[in-house]
Structure formats: structure tokens, C-alpha cells
C-alpha positions, 0 to 999 in steps of 0.5 A: 500500500502507498505510504500515508495514502489518503482515504480518498484522494480528490481534486477540485475545479471551479468556484461556483455553480452546481456541484458535479462529481466524477468517478473513473473506471477500473485502472483509472484515476480521477485525473483522467477527467481533468480536461473535462473538469476544467471545461465545466469549471466555468459553470460548475464546482467539479470534484474528481476522486480516486476510487479506493485501490486506485491512484493516490487513494488508500488500498482496501482489504477487499472490494465491496460495492457498498463499502466503496459507495458509502465511503464516497458518499461520506466524502461527497456529503462533506465536500458539498456540505450536504447539498445534492450533487450531479454524479457521473461515473464511467465503467466501474465508477458508473457501477459505484455511482449507481449503487451510491444513488440507490443507497443515498438518493438524497445526496444525488440530484441527478446521475450520468452513467457512462457505458456500463449497466446494472448487471453482472458481466462475464467478460473479465478475462481481458482485465485479468490479462492486463493485471497479469501483464502489469504485474509481470513487469520487473520494475527494478529493471526499468530505467525509463517509462518507455521500457515499461511500454515496450514490456507491455506491447505484446500482452497489450497491443492496443497503444491507447489501452497500453498508455492508459494502463501505464498512467498507473506507473509512478516513480518515487521521488528522489535520485534513487526512486524506483518504480511502482504501480499505484493501483492495488493490482493484487487486490483488483485481480482477486476481486475481479469477479465482484468488480465485474458483477452487480450486487443484485441480492444485496440490493433486495428491498432497495427502492429504485432511484427516483432522479433523472438518469442519463445513460451515455453509451459508445456505439462500438461498445457492447457494455450497454445493450437492449438486453440490459434495458429491463435492469436499467429501467427497473433500478432507474426508471427516469433514464434517457439513453444516448449512444455516441457515434464513433466511440467505444467503451471510453466515450469521454476520451474518444469523443470528448466534445460530444460528451461535454455537449451532451453532459452540459445539457443534462446538467442544465437546470 
């Protein structure tokens, strides 16, 4: 675990307007949203968080959707002084955002879910492969970040995904500082079945979220499909779905201008 890591690492942008909170996906960090946060900061107060086991936030003993959602809810309530916020979550962050909205509806004024649905997914194998490839690098033998990129090239041939994963590689301060992974790779690998799932049984008896929901899906992604519509409608009956053309799973990075335009309209009072 990183020494003295904060429980939840945060960054803020904007000084006035309604509050918007962003949650990143698996292997991500709050800073992945930085450019979008700066774009929205003229009209909103934006909060970016590193999920537990990611970025500069503390590591956990195990991943649990309720524990993570409740921890973030407490941080958001503190930052927002109890006022409801707009919550935006991508992929794993989208699942956490959904659970948070269901458990703390008074805290979430509106919800935007990016390319994920309230269902369990069987395809976690590719993520396990990423973790194995990252864990397999001999960090003590790395001189430059480029060495790590070369070491991942065979296992992660997509340069965009490879660059995204390498954002987790951090060099310690000082002349003799070595390399380490910020993300809790061992814990994430162990808990992938939970991360890829959805806490359906644990949510039994929970009321649907009553606020407005925007679902943003990538046209080339299969994480949001018609077969998942019943679950989306059951848990989030006031949802509107938008499919972004020429985008895959990382909608906000592949089509940032479209993403911001659609989000601005959703956030407008």
C-alpha cells in the first residue's frame, strides 16, 4: 500500500455553480477527467476522486460495492456540505455511482452513467490479462517509462489501452526512486469477479432511484445493450439513453466534445 495514502484522494475545479462529481473506471484515476473538469469549471464546482485501490487513494482489504459507495458518499456529503450533487461515473465508477444513488438518493440530484449497466458481466478475462501483464513487469529493471511500454506491447497491443494502463506507473521521488504501480493490482485481480458483477441480492428491498438518469453509451461498445434495458429501467426508471457515434467503451476520451455537449445539457437546470 502507498505510504500515508489518503482515504480518498480528490481534486477540485471551479468556484461556483452546481456541484458535479466524477468517478473513473477500473485502472483509472480521477485525473483522467481533468480536461473535462476544467471545461465545466466555468459553470460548475467539479470534484474528481480516486476510487479506493486506485491512484493516490488508500488500498482496501477487499472490494465491496457498498463499502466503496458509502465511503464516497461520506466524502461527497462533506465536500458539498450536504447539498445534492450531479454524479457521473464511467465503467466501474458508473457501477459505484449507481449503487451510491440507490443507497443515498438524497445526496444525488441527478446521475450520468457512462457505458456500463446494472448487471453482472462475464467478460473479465481481458482485465485479468492486463493485471497479469502489469504485474509481470520487473520494475527494478526499468530505467525509463518507455521500457515499461515496450514490456507491455505484446500482452497489450492496443497503444491507447497500453498508455492508459501505464498512467498507473509512478516513480518515487528522489535520485534513487524506483518504480511502482499505484493501483492495488493484487487486490483488483482477486476481486475481479465482484468488480465485474452487480450486487443484485444485496440490493433486495432497495427502492429504485427516483432522479433523472442519463445513460451515455459508445456505439462500438457492447457494455450497454437492449438486453440490459429491463435492469436499467427497473433500478432507474427516469433514464434517457444516448449512444455516441464513433466511440467505444471510453466515450469521454474518444469523443470528448460530444460528451461535454451532451453532459452540459443534462446538467442544465
